[in-house]
N, C-alpha and C positions, 0 to 999 in steps of 0.2 A: 504494500500500500504506500503510495507517495506521501511525503510529508507536506500536506497542503498548507501548513502554517507559513512556510518560507518559499512559496512558489507563487508565481502570477499566471493566471489562466486567461485565455482570450476566448470569448464566445461570440461568434460572428457567422454570417451567411456566406457561403462560398461564392466566389465570382464577383466581378464588378468592383465598385468603389470600396465595398466592405473588405474584400480580400486585399486590395491594394494598401489600405490603411493598416490591416493586420500585418502585412509584410513589412511595412515601414516600422511599425511598433516593435515587431520581432527583432529587427536589426538594431534599433536604437536602444531598446532595453538590454539586449545582450551586450552591447558596447559599454553599457553602464553597470555591468556585472549583476544584472537581475535575471534570475532563472525564469525562463518563459516556457510555458507548456501549451502546446496547441495540437489539434487533432492530426493534421497532415504529417507532422513529424513524429509525434510521441505516441500515437495510438498503436502503430505497428500492424504488420500484415496479419489478418485474421483476428485482430484484437476485438474485444466486445465493445461495440459502439455505446450500448446502453450503460455499461459499467464505467466507461470513460466519461460519459455525460454525468453520471452520478458523482464521479470524483470531482468534476468541475463544480457540481452543486455544493460540495463540502468545502470548496476552496476558501481560503482566508482573504484572497484578493483576486477579483475577477473583473477584467476589462470587458464590457459588453458593448459591441458596436451595433447600435440599434438602427435598423433600416426597415423599409416597408417589406422587403423580402424576408427579413428576420422575423418580423411579427406575424408572417403568414407561413413560416416554415415549421413543420412538425418537429424536426430535430432541434432546431434553435429554441423553440418555445418549450420543448421538453426540458432542455437544459435550464431555461429560465425558471420554470416551475420547480425544478430540483434545487436551484439556488434559493428560491423563495421559501422552500420548506425548512431551511436552516435559519436560525435566528440571526438578528442583526444584519439583515440584507442591506440596509442603507449604508452600513459601515464597510461592507465587503465588496460592493460593486462600484465600478468606476465607468460610468456610461459615456460613450461618444455617440451623439445622436445625429444621424445623417439627415440631409434636407428632405428626403422623400418619406421619412417616417412621420406620418400625419397624426401626431399625438397631442398637439397643443390646443386643439379645438374639441370640446366634448362631443359634438355631433360627429366629427371625424373619427374619434376613438370608438364610437358605436359601430363604425364599419368593421373594425377588427373583431368586435364581439359577434356581429352578424356573420362574419367570415367563418368563425369557429363553430357557431351554431349550425351553419349550413354544412360544414365538413362533418360534424358529428352526426347530423341527420342523414347525410349521404351514406356514410359508412354503416350506420345502424340499419338503414333500409336495405342496403346491399347484403348485409349479413343475414337478414331475414329471408333472403331468396335462396339460401343454401342450407343443407342439413347442419344441425348444431354439432354433429360429430366432426365436421370439417373446419371448425373455427379456431383451432389452436393457433395462438399468436395474434389473432384478430381481436379477441376480447381485450387483450392487453393494450392494443392500439386504441380501441374504443374508450377504454378507461383513461388513456393518456389524453385523447381529444377532450374528454369530459373535464379533466383537470385543467387543461389549458383554457377551455371555455369559461370555467368557473373563476379563473384567476386573471384573465387577460385585461379586464377593466381596471382592476387594482394595480396591476403591474405597469400598464401604460400610463396611468396617472402618476405612479411613482417616478417614472422617467420625466414626465411633464413637470413635476413639482421640484425636481432637482436642478440646481443651477450648474449646468454643464457647459464646457467650452465647445465651440464648433470645431469641425475637423481642420478648417483653415487656421484657426488659432493654435491648435495643437501642433500642426505640421510646421507652422511658421517659427515655432520655438524649439523644434525637434523634440516635442513632447516634454519639455523641461518641467512644466508645472506638474504634469501627471507623474513623471518619474520621481519628483520630490515628494509628492503625496504617497506614492507607493512605498518609497523608502521609509516614511513614517509608519505606514501600516505594517510593513514587514518587521519593523523594529519594536513593535508593541509587545508587551508581555503576553505570554501564552500559558500562564500558570493555571488558568481554568481547565484547559485541555490536559495539562500535565496531571492535575489533580484527578481528572476523570480516569486517566489511564491507570492510576494507582488504586482508585476506589471501585472501579467498575467490574473488576474480575469477580465472577460469581463464586460464592463459597462452595467448597466441596460438600456434596450432599452426603448425609449420614445414612447408612443402610440400617434397617431395623435389625436388632440383635436376633441371632439365630437363623436369619434367612440365608439360604445357600445362594451362592453367586449364580446368576443365570446368564444366558446368552445376551439378554437385553443390557446387562451391565457393561458389556464391552463396547456399547455404542453411546454411552452417556457423554463421552467427549464431544460427539457431534452436537448433542443437545446443548452442552455448555458453550460451544463456539457460537451457536445461534443466540443463546441467552446473553452472552457477553456483548454481541453487537447490538441487541435490543437495549440492554442496560446503558450502553454508551450513548445511544440516542436519547434515552430518557434523562440521563444526567445532564446531557447537553442542553436540554430544555427545562432545566431547573427542577426536575423531580428528585425528591430526597428519599433515601432508603429508610424503611421502617424496620427497626431491629426486632427480631424475635416475634414477628407478627403471627398470632395464632387465633383460631376461632373454632370452638367445638372440636369436631373431628378433623378440621383442616389444619394440617401442619405444613405451612407454606415454606417453599425454598427461599423465595425473595418477595418483597413487597415494596412498591414505590408510590409516593404521593406528591401531588403538587396542589397548593392552595391558590385559588384565584380570588382576589379581593376586588370588589367594585361597590358602587353605590346605586341604590334604586330609590328614587324620591328622597335623596339625601340620607337614606338608611344604609349603614355599612352591611354588606353581604359577603359571605365567604362560601365558595363552592370547593369541594374536595374531589380531585381526580386521582384514582388509584389503579395500579396494575398489580395483580396478584399472580405469582408464578408457582406452579405445583407440578412436580415430576411424578408420572405414573408409568411404571414399566409395563403393566398389564392393564389395558383400558378396554373394557367391553361396554355394551350398551347400557347395562344396569348401572355400572360405575359412572358412566357419563351422566346419566340422569341424576344420580345421587350427588355428584359434584356440582352440577348446575343448580340444584336446590340449595346446596350448602353455600355456594357463592352468592346466590340471591338472598339467603337469610343473613349472611355476613353483611351484605350491603344494606339491608333493611335495618339491622341493629345499629350499624355505624351511623346511618342517616338519622335514626331516632335519637341516638345519644348526642349527636352534634347539632340536632335541629337545623340541618342544612342538607343541600343536595350532595350526595356522594355518588359520583359516576365511577363505577367499578368495572374493570375489564379483567375477567378471570382467564388466565392463560394456562392451559394444560400442556405440558411438555411430555412427549412420549417418543418411543423409537419407531414403532409402526402401528398402524391402525387398520382395522378390517373395512371392507366396503360398506358393511352394515353400519359401523360407527360413523363413517364419513357421511352416509346418507342421513343418518339421524341428526348429525351435527348441522349439516347444511340446510335441512328442512325444518329445523327447530324454529319456532316463532318466539322471539324474546318476549318476556312479560311486558305488558303495557301498564303504565302507572298513571294514576290520577294526580294531577298537579296539586289539587287541594288536600288530598289525603296521604299521598305517598311521596317521599323525597328520594327513595332508593331507585336508582336506574343502573342496570347492569347488563353485560353481555359476556359470552364465553366463546373462546376459540381454542383450537388444538393445533400444536405444531408437531409434525411427523418428521423425525430425523432421517428416516430412510428415504423419504421423498423430498426432503428439504422444502416443505410446503406447509401452508397453514390452511385450516378449514374452519369456516365460520358460517353462521346462518345467512341464507340468501337475503332474508328480510331482517334488517337490523333496525330496532327502534332508535330514532334520532330525536326523541322528545327532549325538550328543555335544553337544547344545545349540547346534548351528549356527544354528538359527532363521532360515533364509534367507527364508522367507515373511514373517516379521516385519520383516526388513531391507528387503524390497521395499515393504512398507506404510509403514515409517518414513522411508525415505531415497530410494527410487527411483521411487515412484509420481509421475507428472507432476502 
């Protein structure tokens, strides 16, 4: 994995003025001793394009060359959404807005929203014309278009609202101002990420006394690798670990919480967002139903004790699961809660190490800003 703290990435549309500016930036930054990462040189033959774009998204410093072509490109906008998913986007991006990027008029920005709504509709309708058995890979692209459509308005406004220099101003000074700001950015302390690397490693799970070692135990490392990546994402977004979290029969491996504070009609409000992780070597249908009930009861008790919304995601970690368990998981309808009587809102998912995949209900309750589907994309997706 590249050290994204001390590298500068460039996100741009290939061809035309965008690539010309990217080439000039590449040369000028390298002359000034700044490591520059760009797809055409650093991706490598047969390298994963999606993984490279995700790496850009995690970057500490990303130059974004914004053009009309960029705002209509699936790959470019996928990169931009990946960048936006990580916190402090305003501090991490350094936009250069080209003249054809029509973002300064709200009516013009609506054209980009309409563009992605049309692309999403076009792909959705095309997918309905073929068998669902032949849609591998297309569903992921549909999800990507959906994310772009949901974020394009906010992202174009972000560029519009930032005081950026024109390409002529940058090139006239050999990008001197940009290089100066990048040096400041790269020189900033990265203690937060260092702290994450020390605290995020999952604790070794204790095996119940007297239980013989099974074949499933040999695969726990794969589960731990997945869990470590998830925990890093949570800590990145200010989730704090809850030590020795227990509830009834639940003996959790790890639990994380973030408090969101805000005011409603000048009254201070606190919401609690929690992730609970539990390893199950042997997971059958009966055990899944039992765990779902326990997670829901846990959430209900916590909400009652705190007199606040507690949005809980129960994550079951296992090695392999049967087709019956997969079907039960995906077809489960999460409990609906009445805003006036219930504050507990929860969902459950399963991670299978053998498949390196997560399974969760097709229909997830998004009541009261729970955004469970967003949490799956931001934290739980392998």
